[in-house]
C-alpha positions in Angstrom: 42.3 -44.3 -15.9 43.9 -42.2 -13.1 47.7 -42.1 -13.0 49.5 -42.7 -9.6 51.0 -39.5 -8.3 54.5 -40.9 -7.9 54.9 -41.9 -11.6 53.2 -39.0 -13.3 55.4 -36.4 -15.1 55.3 -32.7 -13.9 52.4 -31.0 -15.6 51.9 -27.8 -13.7 51.8 -24.8 -16.0 51.6 -26.9 -19.2 48.7 -27.4 -21.6 47.9 -31.1 -21.6 45.0 -33.3 -22.8 43.2 -34.7 -19.7 40.5 -37.4 -19.9 37.1 -35.9 -19.2 36.4 -38.7 -16.7 39.3 -37.4 -14.5 37.9 -33.9 -14.3 35.3 -32.7 -11.8 33.4 -29.5 -11.4 34.5 -26.8 -8.9 32.4 -27.1 -5.7 32.9 -23.4 -5.3 31.6 -22.6 -8.8 29.6 -19.4 -8.3 27.4 -19.9 -11.3 24.4 -22.1 -10.5 22.3 -21.6 -13.6 23.5 -23.0 -16.9 21.3 -22.5 -19.9 21.0 -25.8 -21.8 20.5 -24.1 -25.2 23.6 -22.1 -24.5 25.6 -25.2 -23.8 24.3 -27.0 -26.9 25.2 -23.9 -29.1 28.7 -23.9 -27.6 29.0 -27.7 -28.3 28.2 -27.1 -32.0 30.9 -24.4 -32.1 33.4 -26.8 -30.4 32.5 -29.6 -32.9 33.4 -27.3 -35.7 36.3 -25.4 -34.3 37.6 -27.4 -31.3 38.2 -26.0 -27.8 40.2 -22.8 -28.6 40.8 -21.8 -25.0 41.9 -24.6 -22.7 40.2 -25.2 -19.4 42.0 -24.1 -16.2 42.2 -26.9 -13.6 44.1 -27.7 -10.4 45.4 -31.0 -9.3 43.8 -33.0 -6.5 45.5 -36.0 -4.9 43.4 -38.7 -3.2 45.3 -41.8 -2.1 48.1 -41.0 -4.5 45.7 -40.8 -7.4 45.6 -37.6 -9.4 42.4 -36.0 -10.6 41.6 -32.5 -11.6 39.1 -29.9 -10.5 37.9 -27.1 -12.8 39.0 -23.6 -11.9 37.7 -21.9 -15.0 35.9 -23.4 -18.0 32.8 -25.1 -16.7 30.8 -24.3 -19.8 33.5 -25.7 -22.1 33.6 -28.8 -20.0 29.9 -29.4 -20.2 29.9 -28.7 -23.9 32.8 -31.2 -24.4 30.7 -33.8 -22.7 27.8 -33.1 -25.0 30.2 -33.5 -27.9 31.3 -36.9 -26.5 35.0 -35.9 -26.2 37.2 -38.2 -24.3 39.8 -35.6 -23.5 39.9 -31.8 -23.3 42.9 -29.4 -23.3 43.7 -28.0 -19.9 46.2 -25.7 -18.2 47.2 -27.2 -14.8 47.7 -24.7 -12.0 49.4 -25.2 -8.7 46.9 -23.4 -6.4 44.9 -24.0 -3.2 41.2 -24.5 -2.9 40.9 -21.0 -1.5 42.8 -19.5 -4.5 40.7 -21.6 -6.9 37.4 -20.3 -5.4 38.6 -16.7 -5.8 39.8 -17.3 -9.4 36.5 -19.0 -10.3 34.5 -16.1 -8.9 36.7 -13.5 -10.6 36.6 -15.3 -13.9 32.8 -15.4 -13.9 32.5 -11.8 -12.8 34.8 -10.6 -15.6 32.9 -12.6 -18.1 29.6 -11.5 -16.6 28.5 -15.1 -16.5 26.7 -14.9 -13.2 23.8 -12.9 -11.9 24.2 -10.5 -9.0 22.7 -13.0 -6.5 25.1 -15.8 -7.5 27.9 -13.4 -7.1 26.7 -12.3 -3.7 26.3 -15.9 -2.6 29.8 -16.8 -3.8 31.3 -13.8 -1.9 29.5 -14.8 1.3 30.6 -18.4 0.9 34.2 -17.3 0.4 34.0 -15.1 3.5 32.4 -17.8 5.6 34.6 -20.7 4.4 38.0 -19.0 4.6 37.2 -16.6 7.6 37.8 -13.5 5.5 36.7 -10.0 6.4 34.7 -8.0 3.9 37.8 -5.9 3.4 40.0 -8.9 2.7 37.4 -10.4 0.3 37.2 -7.0 -1.5 41.0 -6.9 -1.8 41.2 -10.4 -3.4 38.4 -9.6 -5.8 39.8 -6.2 -6.8 36.7 -4.4 -5.4 36.1 -1.8 -2.7 34.8 -2.8 0.7 31.6 -0.8 0.1 31.0 -2.6 -3.2 31.3 -6.0 -1.4 29.0 -4.8 1.4 26.4 -3.7 -1.1 26.6 -7.1 -2.9 26.1 -8.9 0.4 23.1 -6.8 1.2 21.3 -8.3 -1.8 21.1 -11.6 0.2 18.5 -9.9 2.5 16.0 -10.5 -0.3 14.1 -13.8 0.0 14.7 -16.6 -2.4 11.3 -15.9 -3.9 12.1 -12.3 -4.5 15.5 -13.2 -6.0 13.8 -15.6 -8.4 11.3 -13.0 -9.5 14.0 -10.3 -10.0 16.0 -12.8 -12.1 13.0 -14.0 -14.0 11.8 -10.5 -14.8 15.4 -9.5 -15.9 15.6 -6.7 -13.4 19.0 -5.3 -12.6 21.1 -5.2 -9.5 20.3 -1.5 -9.1 16.6 -2.4 -9.2 17.3 -4.9 -6.4 19.1 -2.3 -4.3 16.3 0.2 -4.6 13.7 -2.5 -3.6 15.9 -3.3 -0.5 15.1 0.1 1.0 11.7 -1.4 1.9 11.8 -3.6 5.0 8.6 -5.5 4.6 9.0 -8.6 2.3 5.3 -8.7 1.3 5.5 -5.1 0.2 8.7 -5.8 -1.7 7.1 -8.6 -3.7 4.2 -6.2 -4.7 6.8 -3.6 -5.7 8.6 -6.2 -7.9 5.4 -7.1 -9.6 4.6 -3.4 -10.2 8.0 -2.6 -11.6 7.7 -5.6 -14.0 4.2 -4.8 -15.0 4.8 -1.1 -15.6 8.3 -1.6 -17.1 10.0 0.8 -14.7 13.7 1.6 -15.3 16.0 2.1 -12.4 15.3 5.8 -12.0 11.6 5.3 -12.1 11.9 2.5 -9.6 13.9 4.6 -7.2 11.3 7.4 -7.4 8.5 4.9 -6.9 10.2 3.4 -3.8 11.0 6.9 -2.4 7.3 7.8 -2.8 6.3 4.7 -0.8 8.8 5.5 1.9 7.5 9.0 2.2 3.9 7.8 2.4 5.0 5.3 5.1 6.7 8.0 7.1 3.6 10.3 6.9 1.4 7.5 8.0 3.7 6.7 11.0 3.8 10.4 11.9 0.0 10.5 11.8 -0.2 7.4 14.0 2.2 8.9 16.6 0.0 12.1 16.7 -3.1 10.0 17.1 -1.5 8.1 19.9 -0.5 11.4 21.6 -4.0 12.7 21.3 -5.3 9.4 22.9 -2.9 9.8 25.8 -3.9 13.5 26.2 -7.5 12.4 26.3 -6.8 9.8 29.0 -4.8 12.4 31.0 -7.7 14.9 30.7 -10.2 12.2 31.8 -8.0 11.3 34.7 -8.0 14.9 35.9 -11.8 15.2 35.5 -12.3 12.0 37.4 -10.1 13.1 40.3 -12.0 16.4 40.5 -15.3 14.5 40.5 -14.1 12.3 43.4 -13.1 15.4 45.4 -16.5 17.0 44.8 -18.2 13.8 45.9 -16.2 13.9 49.1 -17.4 17.5 49.7 -14.4 19.4 48.4 -15.6 22.5 46.5 -12.9 22.3 43.8 -13.0 23.2 40.1 -11.0 22.6 37.0 -10.4 24.3 33.7 -8.7 23.3 30.4 -7.1 26.1 28.4 -5.8 25.5 24.8 -2.8 27.6 24.0 -0.5 28.0 21.0 1.0 24.5 20.9 0.0 23.4 24.4 -3.0 22.6 26.7 -3.1 23.9 30.2 -5.0 22.3 33.0 -5.9 24.3 36.1 -7.4 22.7 39.2 -8.4 25.0 42.1 -8.8 23.4 45.6 -9.8 25.6 48.5 -6.9 25.8 51.1 -9.2 24.9 54.0 -9.6 21.5 52.5 -5.8 20.8 52.4 -3.8 19.5 55.4 -0.9 21.5 56.8 
C-alpha cells in the first residue's frame, strides 16, 4: 500500500525495504534486451544469498502518494519478482528525471550491460528530451564530444542492420567500418559476408576499403565514358553543321586532330561566303 507523502518519514539517502508493488521501471532505461536465462540465474543467486547490492531508486509523488522509480538495478528488480519477494532493499536518491536518465545510462555503460545501439539510442533520447547539445551530453557522460558523435552515427544503420550486427555478435568497430558504405543494400551484404567469413575488425576495414576503392574506380570510369559521349556528340554536331553549309553551297571543310591530352577541331570556311 502506498504511504501518503505528508505522513511518511524522510527516507532520502537511506537503505530501506520498499514493497515491490510500489516500484516501477525507469522509462529512460537504456537497456531494452534482458536475457530471461540471465534473470533466472540471478534469481537463483538471490534466493541463496539475498540482494547484496540495494537498488537505487528515486521518489515520485502523484496526488500525495509516494512511489519509486528505478535508477539502477533493473535486473535485480526483475529477479526479485521471479523470487516472489514482497520487498527489496533500496537506496532512495533525491534526483530529477533528467539526472535519473543520465545515471541509468552511465550505470549500464560502466557495467557494459547494454549494446552499442542501445547506448546510442539512449544518448539520442537524452539529447532530444532535455535539449542538450552533443557537447553537454558528452560532459554529463564523461566522454568526449567526438565519442558521442561516433555513437550517434551508429543510428544511421537501419533496424534490420542493427539486429543482424547484434545477432552475429559483431562489435561497434565492425559497425563503424560498415557505416562507410552509403548504400543500405550493400551494407547488408557486407554484414553477411563478415559473419560468413568470420572477419575481425581489421579484416572488415580492409574489405570495406577495397569496396570503396572499387566504387571510386567505377565512378571514375563512368565519368570518363560520359565525357567521351559528350565529345562524340560535339564532334557530330560540328560535322552536321559542316554538311549543312556544304548543302547550301559553301565549300567548307573540317578536320579533327588528336593531340597529347586534347582533340582539336578545325573548320575552314572561305571568306567570300562570310558577311562583312
